[in-house]
MMTF fields as JSON, N, C-alpha, C and O atoms, coordinates in Angstrom:
{
  "mmtfVersion": "1.0.0",
  "mmtfProducer": "UNKNOWN",
  "numBonds": 467,
  "numAtoms": 468,
  "numGroups": 117,
  "numChains": 1,
  "numModels": 1,
  "chainsPerModel": [1],
  "groupsPerChain": [117],
  "chainIdList": ["A"],
  "bondAtomList": [4, 2, 8, 6, 12, 10, 16, 14, 20, 18, 24, 22, 28, 26, 32, 30, 36, 34, 40, 38, 44, 42, 48, 46, 52, 50, 56, 54, 60, 58, 64, 62, 68, 66, 72, 70, 76, 74, 80, 78, 84, 82, 88, 86, 92, 90, 96, 94, 100, 98, 104, 102, 108, 106, 112, 110, 116, 114, 120, 118, 124, 122, 128, 126, 132, 130, 136, 134, 140, 138, 144, 142, 148, 146, 152, 150, 156, 154, 160, 158, 164, 162, 168, 166, 172, 170, 176, 174, 180, 178, 184, 182, 188, 186, 192, 190, 196, 194, 200, 198, 204, 202, 208, 206, 212, 210, 216, 214, 220, 218, 224, 222, 228, 226, 232, 230, 236, 234, 240, 238, 244, 242, 248, 246, 252, 250, 256, 254, 260, 258, 264, 262, 268, 266, 272, 270, 276, 274, 280, 278, 284, 282, 288, 286, 292, 290, 296, 294, 300, 298, 304, 302, 308, 306, 312, 310, 316, 314, 320, 318, 324, 322, 328, 326, 332, 330, 336, 334, 340, 338, 344, 342, 348, 346, 352, 350, 356, 354, 360, 358, 364, 362, 368, 366, 372, 370, 376, 374, 380, 378, 384, 382, 388, 386, 392, 390, 396, 394, 400, 398, 404, 402, 408, 406, 412, 410, 416, 414, 420, 418, 424, 422, 428, 426, 432, 430, 436, 434, 440, 438, 444, 442, 448, 446, 452, 450, 456, 454, 460, 458, 464, 462],
  "bondOrderList": [1, 1, 1, 1, 1, 1, 1, 1, 1, 1, 1, 1, 1, 1, 1, 1, 1, 1, 1, 1, 1, 1, 1, 1, 1, 1, 1, 1, 1, 1, 1, 1, 1, 1, 1, 1, 1, 1, 1, 1, 1, 1, 1, 1, 1, 1, 1, 1, 1, 1, 1, 1, 1, 1, 1, 1, 1, 1, 1, 1, 1, 1, 1, 1, 1, 1, 1, 1, 1, 1, 1, 1, 1, 1, 1, 1, 1, 1, 1, 1, 1, 1, 1, 1, 1, 1, 1, 1, 1, 1, 1, 1, 1, 1, 1, 1, 1, 1, 1, 1, 1, 1, 1, 1, 1, 1, 1, 1, 1, 1, 1, 1, 1, 1, 1, 1],
  "groupList": [{"groupName": "MET", "atomNameList": ["N", "CA", "C", "O"], "elementList": ["N", "C", "C", "O"], "formalChargeList": [0, 0, 0, 0], "bondAtomList": [1, 0, 2, 1, 3, 2], "bondOrderList": [1, 1, 2], "singleLetterCode": "M", "chemCompType": "L-PEPTIDE LINKING"}, {"groupName": "ASN", "atomNameList": ["N", "CA", "C", "O"], "elementList": ["N", "C", "C", "O"], "formalChargeList": [0, 0, 0, 0], "bondAtomList": [1, 0, 2, 1, 3, 2], "bondOrderList": [1, 1, 2], "singleLetterCode": "N", "chemCompType": "L-PEPTIDE LINKING"}, {"groupName": "VAL", "atomNameList": ["N", "CA", "C", "O"], "elementList": ["N", "C", "C", "O"], "formalChargeList": [0, 0, 0, 0], "bondAtomList": [1, 0, 2, 1, 3, 2], "bondOrderList": [1, 1, 2], "singleLetterCode": "V", "chemCompType": "L-PEPTIDE LINKING"}, {"groupName": "SER", "atomNameList": ["N", "CA", "C", "O"], "elementList": ["N", "C", "C", "O"], "formalChargeList": [0, 0, 0, 0], "bondAtomList": [1, 0, 2, 1, 3, 2], "bondOrderList": [1, 1, 2], "singleLetterCode": "S", "chemCompType": "L-PEPTIDE LINKING"}, {"groupName": "PRO", "atomNameList": ["N", "CA", "C", "O"], "elementList": ["N", "C", "C", "O"], "formalChargeList": [0, 0, 0, 0], "bondAtomList": [1, 0, 2, 1, 3, 2], "bondOrderList": [1, 1, 2], "singleLetterCode": "P", "chemCompType": "L-PEPTIDE LINKING"}, {"groupName": "ARG", "atomNameList": ["N", "CA", "C", "O"], "elementList": ["N", "C", "C", "O"], "formalChargeList": [0, 0, 0, 0], "bondAtomList": [1, 0, 2, 1, 3, 2], "bondOrderList": [1, 1, 2], "singleLetterCode": "R", "chemCompType": "L-PEPTIDE LINKING"}, {"groupName": "LYS", "atomNameList": ["N", "CA", "C", "O"], "elementList": ["N", "C", "C", "O"], "formalChargeList": [0, 0, 0, 0], "bondAtomList": [1, 0, 2, 1, 3, 2], "bondOrderList": [1, 1, 2], "singleLetterCode": "K", "chemCompType": "L-PEPTIDE LINKING"}, {"groupName": "LEU", "atomNameList": ["N", "CA", "C", "O"], "elementList": ["N", "C", "C", "O"], "formalChargeList": [0, 0, 0, 0], "bondAtomList": [1, 0, 2, 1, 3, 2], "bondOrderList": [1, 1, 2], "singleLetterCode": "L", "chemCompType": "L-PEPTIDE LINKING"}, {"groupName": "PHE", "atomNameList": ["N", "CA", "C", "O"], "elementList": ["N", "C", "C", "O"], "formalChargeList": [0, 0, 0, 0], "bondAtomList": [1, 0, 2, 1, 3, 2], "bondOrderList": [1, 1, 2], "singleLetterCode": "F", "chemCompType": "L-PEPTIDE LINKING"}, {"groupName": "GLN", "atomNameList": ["N", "CA", "C", "O"], "elementList": ["N", "C", "C", "O"], "formalChargeList": [0, 0, 0, 0], "bondAtomList": [1, 0, 2, 1, 3, 2], "bondOrderList": [1, 1, 2], "singleLetterCode": "Q", "chemCompType": "L-PEPTIDE LINKING"}, {"groupName": "ILE", "atomNameList": ["N", "CA", "C", "O"], "elementList": ["N", "C", "C", "O"], "formalChargeList": [0, 0, 0, 0], "bondAtomList": [1, 0, 2, 1, 3, 2], "bondOrderList": [1, 1, 2], "singleLetterCode": "I", "chemCompType": "L-PEPTIDE LINKING"}, {"groupName": "TYR", "atomNameList": ["N", "CA", "C", "O"], "elementList": ["N", "C", "C", "O"], "formalChargeList": [0, 0, 0, 0], "bondAtomList": [1, 0, 2, 1, 3, 2], "bondOrderList": [1, 1, 2], "singleLetterCode": "Y", "chemCompType": "L-PEPTIDE LINKING"}, {"groupName": "GLY", "atomNameList": ["N", "CA", "C", "O"], "elementList": ["N", "C", "C", "O"], "formalChargeList": [0, 0, 0, 0], "bondAtomList": [1, 0, 2, 1, 3, 2], "bondOrderList": [1, 1, 2], "singleLetterCode": "G", "chemCompType": "PEPTIDE LINKING"}, {"groupName": "ALA", "atomNameList": ["N", "CA", "C", "O"], "elementList": ["N", "C", "C", "O"], "formalChargeList": [0, 0, 0, 0], "bondAtomList": [1, 0, 2, 1, 3, 2], "bondOrderList": [1, 1, 2], "singleLetterCode": "A", "chemCompType": "L-PEPTIDE LINKING"}, {"groupName": "TRP", "atomNameList": ["N", "CA", "C", "O"], "elementList": ["N", "C", "C", "O"], "formalChargeList": [0, 0, 0, 0], "bondAtomList": [1, 0, 2, 1, 3, 2], "bondOrderList": [1, 1, 2], "singleLetterCode": "W", "chemCompType": "L-PEPTIDE LINKING"}, {"groupName": "ASP", "atomNameList": ["N", "CA", "C", "O"], "elementList": ["N", "C", "C", "O"], "formalChargeList": [0, 0, 0, 0], "bondAtomList": [1, 0, 2, 1, 3, 2], "bondOrderList": [1, 1, 2], "singleLetterCode": "D", "chemCompType": "L-PEPTIDE LINKING"}, {"groupName": "THR", "atomNameList": ["N", "CA", "C", "O"], "elementList": ["N", "C", "C", "O"], "formalChargeList": [0, 0, 0, 0], "bondAtomList": [1, 0, 2, 1, 3, 2], "bondOrderList": [1, 1, 2], "singleLetterCode": "T", "chemCompType": "L-PEPTIDE LINKING"}, {"groupName": "GLU", "atomNameList": ["N", "CA", "C", "O"], "elementList": ["N", "C", "C", "O"], "formalChargeList": [0, 0, 0, 0], "bondAtomList": [1, 0, 2, 1, 3, 2], "bondOrderList": [1, 1, 2], "singleLetterCode": "E", "chemCompType": "L-PEPTIDE LINKING"}],
  "groupTypeList": [0, 1, 2, 3, 4, 5, 6, 4, 7, 8, 1, 5, 5, 4, 9, 3, 1, 10, 11, 5, 0, 8, 10, 11, 2, 2, 0, 7, 7, 12, 13, 2, 14, 10, 7, 9, 9, 2, 3, 6, 12, 15, 10, 6, 4, 7, 8, 9, 4, 16, 4, 2, 4, 16, 5, 16, 8, 16, 3, 8, 10, 17, 17, 13, 17, 13, 1, 13, 6, 13, 12, 3, 0, 1, 13, 13, 10, 7, 13, 11, 6, 17, 13, 7, 6, 7, 1, 4, 1, 15, 13, 9, 16, 14, 13, 17, 7, 13, 5, 10, 9, 16, 11, 3, 3, 16, 7, 7, 10, 16, 1, 4, 17, 6, 6, 16, 13],
  "groupIdList": [1, 2, 3, 4, 5, 6, 7, 8, 9, 10, 11, 12, 13, 14, 15, 16, 17, 18, 19, 20, 21, 22, 23, 24, 25, 26, 27, 28, 29, 30, 31, 32, 33, 34, 35, 36, 37, 38, 39, 40, 41, 42, 43, 44, 45, 46, 47, 48, 49, 50, 51, 52, 53, 54, 55, 56, 57, 58, 59, 60, 61, 62, 63, 64, 65, 66, 67, 68, 69, 70, 71, 72, 73, 74, 75, 76, 77, 78, 79, 80, 81, 82, 83, 84, 85, 86, 87, 88, 89, 90, 91, 92, 93, 94, 95, 96, 97, 98, 99, 100, 101, 102, 103, 104, 105, 106, 107, 108, 109, 110, 111, 112, 113, 114, 115, 116, 117],
  "secStructList": [7, 7, 7, 7, 7, 7, 7, 7, 1, 1, 1, 7, 7, 7, 7, 7, 7, 2, 2, 2, 2, 2, 2, 2, 2, 2, 2, 2, 2, 2, 2, 2, 2, 2, 2, 2, 2, 2, 2, 2, 6, 1, 1, 7, 7, 6, 6, 7, 7, 7, 1, 1, 7, 1, 1, 7, 2, 2, 2, 2, 2, 2, 2, 2, 2, 2, 2, 2, 2, 2, 6, 7, 2, 2, 2, 2, 2, 2, 2, 2, 2, 2, 2, 2, 2, 2, 7, 6, 6, 7, 2, 2, 2, 2, 2, 2, 2, 2, 2, 2, 2, 2, 2, 2, 2, 2, 6, 7, 7, 1, 2, 2, 2, 2, 2, 2, 7],
  "xCoordList": [-42.344, -42.481, -42.076, -42.482, -41.287, -40.754, -41.481, -41.247, -42.343, -43.112, -42.518, -42.337, -42.234, -41.67, -42.778, -43.932, -42.426, -43.46, -44.003, -43.304, -45.258, -45.901, -45.299, -44.934, -45.214, -44.716, -45.835, -46.974, -45.522, -46.575, -46.942, -46.094, -48.218, -48.68, -49.152, -48.786, -49.965, -50.596, -50.004, -50.222, -49.298, -48.744, -47.212, -46.497, -46.755, -45.329, -44.762, -45.366, -43.652, -43.015, -42.358, -41.726, -42.505, -41.865, -40.352, -39.786, -39.724, -38.268, -37.732, -38.238, -36.732, -36.136, -34.961, -34.046, -35.024, -33.971, -32.988, -33.387, -31.719, -30.729, -30.552, -30.309, -30.669, -30.508, -31.685, -31.502, -32.884, -34.059, -33.978, -34.313, -33.546, -33.399, -32.35, -32.529, -31.264, -30.224, -30.773, -30.483, -31.552, -32.149, -33.114, -33.145, -33.901, -34.82, -34.063, -34.473, -32.966, -32.182, -31.564, -31.556, -31.049, -30.461, -31.539, -31.288, -32.71, -33.798, -34.227, -34.505, -34.286, -34.65, -33.613, -33.97, -32.337, -31.284, -31.298, -31.062, -31.571, -31.665, -32.82, -32.678, -33.958, -35.113, -34.829, -35.221, -34.164, -33.813, -32.84, -32.979, -31.866, -30.898, -31.59, -31.304, -32.496, -33.209, -34.06, -34.096, -34.742, -35.547, -34.688, -35.102, -33.494, -32.6, -32.118, -32.026, -31.812, -31.351, -32.459, -32.189, -33.699, -34.827, -35.035, -35.289, -34.932, -35.132, -34.006, -34.238, -32.784, -31.668, -31.814, -31.344, -32.46, -32.605, -31.657, -31.65, -30.854, -29.941, -30.686, -30.279, -31.764, -32.606, -33.926, -34.587, -34.299, -35.532, -36.709, -36.578, -37.857, -39.042, -39.478, -39.198, -40.154, -40.599, -41.705, -42.415, -41.837, -42.912, -42.945, -44.008, -41.786, -41.717, -41.369, -40.687, -41.823, -41.451, -39.962, -39.32, -39.434, -38.007, -37.682, -38.488, -36.526, -36.185, -35.659, -35.491, -35.4, -34.896, -36.024, -36.984, -35.917, -36.971, -37.036, -36.014, -38.239, -38.392, -38.25, -38.081, -38.316, -38.136, -36.658, -35.842, -36.331, -34.939, -34.598, -35.469, -33.32, -32.798, -33.37, -33.779, -33.395, -33.887, -35.382, -35.867, -36.111, -37.538, -37.782, -38.663, -36.998, -37.131, -36.711, -37.323, -35.669, -35.203, -36.295, -36.571, -36.908, -37.967, -39.168, -39.785, -39.499, -40.604, -40.278, -41.133, -39.041, -38.646, -38.68, -39.131, -38.204, -38.234, -39.673, -39.977, -40.541, -41.942, -42.608, -43.374, -42.316, -42.885, -42.339, -43.071, -41.064, -40.476, -41.102, -41.384, -41.316, -41.949, -43.399, -43.914, -44.054, -45.445, -45.571, -46.666, -44.453, -44.48, -44.624, -44.736, -44.625, -44.734, -43.317, -42.746, -42.778, -41.383, -41.147, -40.117, -42.077, -41.892, -41.864, -41.066, -42.721, -42.719, -41.439, -40.912, -40.931, -39.687, -38.512, -37.634, -38.498, -37.419, -37.448, -36.401, -38.645, -38.755, -38.293, -37.629, -38.638, -38.229, -36.715, -36.1, -36.107, -34.647, -33.969, -32.942, -34.534, -33.953, -34.047, -33.121, -35.164, -35.296, -34.293, -33.735, -34.067, -33.088, -31.69, -30.885, -31.402, -30.077, -29.875, -28.737, -30.958, -30.811, -30.306, -29.547, -30.733, -30.307, -28.915, -28.155, -28.576, -27.273, -26.723, -26.869, -26.095, -25.654, -24.438, -24.099, -23.774, -22.567, -22.82, -21.867, -24.07, -24.381, -24.383, -25.288, -23.362, -23.2, -24.285, -24.721, -24.723, -25.763, -27.063, -27.739, -27.402, -28.628, -28.498, -29.453, -27.319, -27.098, -27.267, -27.868, -26.738, -26.845, -28.298, -28.733, -29.044, -30.455, -31.26, -32.15, -30.938, -31.625, -31.34, -32.249, -30.105, -29.757, -30.46, -30.936, -30.522, -31.188, -32.671, -33.214, -33.324, -34.753, -34.996, -35.958, -34.15, -34.32, -34.131, -34.86, -33.156, -32.941, -34.137, -34.609, -34.612, -35.752, -37.001, -37.781, -37.194, -38.397, -38.317, -39.346, -37.118, -37.013, -37.256, -37.673, -37.003, -37.289, -38.78, -39.238, -39.548, -40.992, -41.692, -42.854, -40.986, -41.592, -41.683, -40.864, -42.678, -42.991, -42.274, -41.67, -42.331, -41.788, -40.41, -40.046, -39.657, -38.329, -38.348, -37.492, -39.295, -39.317, -39.571, -39.014, -40.387, -40.619, -39.343, -39.049, -38.581, -37.347, -36.295, -35.508, -36.27, -35.289, -35.588, -34.664, -36.863, -37.208, -37.014, -36.812, -37.07, -36.884, -35.437, -35.025],
  "yCoordList": [-55.537, -54.666, -53.253, -52.741, -52.668, -51.344, -50.313, -50.269, -49.497, -48.505, -47.128, -46.734, -46.441, -45.092, -44.147, -44.295, -43.185, -42.267, -41.405, -41.083, -41.057, -40.228, -38.835, -38.269, -38.313, -36.949, -35.986, -36.158, -34.993, -34.054, -33.128, -32.419, -33.152, -32.291, -30.942, -29.904, -30.955, -29.718, -29.158, -27.99, -29.928, -29.455, -29.376, -29.828, -28.808, -28.684, -27.594, -26.531, -27.837, -26.849, -25.774, -26.093, -24.514, -23.471, -23.583, -23.741, -23.499, -23.576, -22.245, -21.701, -21.744, -20.498, -20.851, -21.584, -20.305, -20.528, -19.364, -18.205, -19.659, -18.612, -17.745, -16.543, -18.333, -17.564, -16.612, -15.473, -17.087, -16.242, -15.083, -13.952, -15.342, -14.283, -13.259, -12.059, -13.73, -12.829, -11.923, -10.727, -12.475, -11.681, -10.643, -9.508, -11.015, -10.066, -8.903, -7.747, -9.221, -8.177, -7.24, -6.025, -7.792, -6.968, -6.074, -4.896, -6.611, -5.807, -4.703, -3.585, -4.99, -4.0, -2.881, -1.703, -3.242, -2.234, -1.394, -0.187, -2.022, -1.287, -0.302, 0.821, -0.702, 0.191, 1.372, 2.499, 1.133, 2.213, 3.175, 4.39, 2.652, 3.5, 4.358, 5.55, 3.765, 4.524, 5.625, 6.741, 5.334, 6.356, 7.505, 8.663, 7.196, 8.253, 9.11, 10.33, 8.493, 9.236, 10.124, 11.231, 9.648, 10.456, 11.646, 12.757, 11.43, 12.534, 13.558, 14.741, 13.128, 14.064, 14.85, 15.983, 14.25, 14.901, 14.351, 14.834, 13.347, 12.755, 11.942, 11.898, 11.307, 10.553, 11.308, 11.574, 11.647, 12.39, 11.427, 10.352, 11.798, 10.949, 10.857, 11.748, 9.788, 9.57, 10.544, 11.071, 10.771, 11.538, 13.011, 13.632, 13.567, 14.999, 15.689, 15.103, 16.925, 17.631, 17.928, 18.028, 18.066, 18.321, 19.734, 20.644, 19.937, 21.257, 22.195, 23.389, 21.682, 22.513, 22.761, 21.992, 23.824, 24.064, 22.941, 22.384, 22.623, 21.522, 21.98, 21.153, 23.281, 23.782, 23.876, 24.186, 23.607, 23.644, 24.996, 25.823, 25.19, 26.416, 26.625, 27.732, 25.564, 25.692, 25.982, 26.604, 25.541, 25.834, 27.338, 27.888, 27.992, 29.444, 30.164, 31.161, 29.659, 30.271, 30.173, 31.144, 28.998, 28.819, 29.707, 30.251, 29.854, 30.733, 32.183, 32.909, 32.599, 33.974, 34.233, 35.29, 33.271, 33.443, 33.516, 34.316, 32.699, 32.712, 34.039, 34.596, 34.536, 35.82, 36.961, 37.896, 36.892, 37.946, 37.946, 39.007, 36.775, 36.7, 37.158, 37.7, 36.938, 37.344, 38.831, 39.389, 39.477, 40.901, 41.254, 42.433, 40.282, 40.531, 40.651, 39.679, 41.843, 42.056, 41.921, 41.389, 42.392, 42.291, 40.828, 40.46, 40.005, 38.579, 37.916, 37.026, 38.329, 37.769, 38.145, 37.322, 39.385, 39.818, 39.021, 38.6, 38.81, 38.021, 36.585, 36.012, 36.009, 34.624, 34.53, 33.578, 35.508, 35.508, 35.672, 35.045, 36.503, 36.677, 35.395, 35.057, 34.681, 33.39, 32.375, 31.585, 32.397, 31.484, 31.816, 30.918, 33.096, 33.492, 33.189, 33.083, 33.049, 32.613, 31.171, 30.805, 30.36, 28.967, 28.791, 27.929, 29.617, 29.496, 30.901, 31.429, 31.51, 32.901, 33.074, 34.209, 32.01, 32.123, 31.973, 31.862, 31.966, 31.789, 33.148, 33.96, 33.377, 34.665, 34.901, 36.037, 33.853, 33.988, 34.51, 35.353, 34.016, 34.459, 35.915, 36.686, 36.291, 37.694, 38.599, 39.669, 38.165, 38.972, 39.09, 40.165, 38.0, 38.049, 38.944, 39.676, 38.878, 39.733, 41.205, 42.033, 41.528, 42.915, 43.368, 44.5, 42.479, 42.819, 43.082, 44.059, 42.227, 42.39, 43.648, 44.371, 43.925, 45.13, 46.387, 47.365, 46.359, 47.51, 47.699, 48.818, 46.61, 46.682, 47.155, 47.94, 46.678, 47.087, 48.545, 49.213, 49.048, 50.451, 51.385, 52.527, 50.922, 51.774, 51.842, 52.757, 50.881, 50.911, 51.874, 52.221, 52.31, 53.223, 54.624, 55.006, 55.367, 56.634, 57.813, 58.63, 57.912, 59.093, 58.805, 57.653, 59.872, 59.719, 59.172, 58.35, 59.587, 58.987, 57.478, 56.733, 57.022, 55.578, 54.884, 53.78, 55.504, 54.912, 54.857, 53.912, 55.867, 55.896, 54.835, 54.252, 54.587, 53.583, 52.163, 51.248, 51.958, 50.617, 50.35, 49.275],
  "zCoordList": [46.332, 45.219, 45.638, 46.681, 44.807, 45.081, 44.207, 42.999, 44.782, 44.038, 44.343, 45.495, 43.28, 43.476, 43.933, 43.531, 44.766, 45.245, 44.099, 43.138, 44.247, 43.221, 43.208, 44.239, 42.001, 41.875, 42.248, 41.813, 43.036, 43.427, 42.267, 41.726, 41.901, 40.815, 41.317, 40.766, 42.366, 42.798, 44.084, 44.403, 44.786, 46.053, 45.972, 46.867, 44.911, 44.691, 45.595, 45.733, 46.187, 47.04, 46.168, 45.161, 46.548, 45.747, 45.835, 46.916, 44.702, 44.644, 44.125, 43.144, 44.776, 44.31, 43.401, 43.777, 42.207, 41.228, 41.341, 41.225, 41.565, 41.781, 40.533, 40.646, 39.367, 38.126, 37.911, 37.48, 38.215, 38.097, 39.084, 38.732, 40.294, 41.285, 40.842, 41.048, 40.236, 39.746, 38.643, 38.626, 37.736, 36.658, 37.226, 36.751, 38.233, 38.863, 39.517, 39.408, 40.192, 40.849, 39.809, 40.002, 38.713, 37.651, 37.022, 36.769, 36.772, 36.203, 37.172, 36.738, 38.452, 39.453, 39.504, 39.539, 39.509, 39.53, 38.255, 38.305, 37.12, 35.859, 35.872, 35.388, 36.415, 36.491, 37.414, 37.111, 38.521, 39.442, 38.763, 38.902, 38.036, 37.334, 36.279, 36.166, 35.508, 34.473, 35.104, 34.586, 36.204, 36.873, 37.391, 37.331, 37.899, 38.356, 37.186, 37.316, 36.051, 34.888, 34.327, 33.861, 34.368, 33.896, 34.829, 34.363, 36.132, 37.074, 36.986, 37.233, 36.639, 36.448, 35.154, 35.05, 34.179, 32.882, 31.833, 30.701, 32.182, 31.206, 30.16, 28.999, 30.561, 29.637, 29.52, 30.524, 28.309, 28.076, 27.976, 27.391, 28.539, 28.4, 26.942, 26.14, 26.617, 25.248, 24.861, 25.718, 23.571, 22.952, 23.361, 23.365, 23.703, 23.942, 22.637, 21.796, 22.45, 21.226, 21.21, 22.256, 20.024, 19.899, 20.366, 20.168, 20.978, 21.472, 20.393, 20.644, 19.215, 18.118, 17.128, 17.076, 16.344, 15.361, 14.338, 13.939, 13.926, 12.986, 11.537, 10.641, 11.303, 9.946, 9.637, 10.505, 8.406, 8.002, 7.4, 7.13, 7.204, 6.617, 5.216, 4.865, 4.426, 3.047, 3.007, 2.062, 4.016, 4.07, 4.193, 3.532, 5.04, 5.182, 3.907, 3.524, 3.249, 2.0, 0.93, 0.226, 0.814, -0.182, 0.124, -0.791, 1.388, 1.769, 1.409, 0.903, 1.671, 1.371, -0.135, -0.575, -0.922, -2.375, -2.889, -3.774, -2.346, -2.773, -2.398, -3.183, -1.21, -0.797, -1.646, -1.972, -2.004, -2.828, -4.221, -4.776, -4.776, -6.096, -6.057, -7.035, -4.921, -4.78, -4.469, -4.537, -4.128, -3.854, -2.391, -2.055, -1.524, -0.087, 0.486, 0.981, 0.406, 0.779, 2.283, 2.698, 3.096, 4.556, 5.004, 5.866, 4.431, 4.775, 4.277, 4.944, 3.123, 2.603, 3.496, 3.756, 3.963, 4.855, 6.152, 6.646, 6.71, 7.944, 7.736, 8.6, 6.605, 6.329, 6.163, 6.644, 5.485, 5.349, 6.713, 6.975, 7.569, 8.903, 9.721, 10.459, 9.591, 10.295, 9.759, 10.52, 8.457, 7.866, 8.365, 8.611, 8.514, 8.991, 10.47, 10.927, 11.222, 12.614, 12.67, 13.568, 11.707, 11.69, 11.104, 11.544, 10.1, 9.451, 9.2, 8.097, 10.204, 10.049, 9.154, 8.818, 8.757, 7.945, 6.449, 5.679, 6.022, 4.614, 3.908, 4.101, 3.093, 2.421, 1.378, 1.187, 0.707, -0.315, 0.302, -0.287, 1.466, 2.134, 2.579, 2.475, 3.075, 3.447, 2.225, 2.315, 1.102, -0.118, -0.573, -0.987, -0.5, -0.889, 0.056, -0.377, 1.351, 2.318, 2.02, 2.067, 1.717, 1.39, 0.119, 0.033, -0.865, -2.128, -1.894, -2.409, -1.128, -0.855, -0.033, -0.291, 0.946, 1.752, 0.908, 1.071, 0.01, -0.868, -1.791, -1.994, -2.339, -3.247, -2.509, -3.048, -1.275, -0.534, -0.109, -0.006, 0.136, 0.536, -0.646, -0.447, -1.881, -3.038, -3.317, -4.001, -2.796, -2.988, -2.04, -2.252, -0.989, -0.031, -0.64, -1.476, -0.211, -0.86, -0.203, -0.899, 1.116, 1.783, 2.378, 2.609, 2.619, 3.205, 4.62, 4.946, 5.501, 6.861, 6.802, 7.609, 5.877, 5.75, 5.295, 5.754, 4.405, 3.942, 5.029, 5.084, 5.904, 6.973, 8.04, 8.608, 8.309, 9.327, 8.811, 9.61, 7.516, 6.962, 6.902, 6.467]
}
């Protein structure tokens, strides 16, 4: 009678799979590359704040218009200037800033105050 040998269940010899080893090496090299890119600064770490302002140009314009309607001319001028920092080529904003500055200077009482504004 020819009995086949029992298959080892618990004492199996470890076998190295060439494909699994190749995948491990590729993953290791990828991790090393990513760490080098992060240390160079090419890849930014997650969850950092954005380096640019989060407010938009139109947000500053709307704030300036609201301040102008409320009568707070200095706050409107500051908001228009912030908007012009983001988009310096907008002629409409330049015109509104000039209009608000002219209007605010007519509200001043003395000549030295008008000259400093």
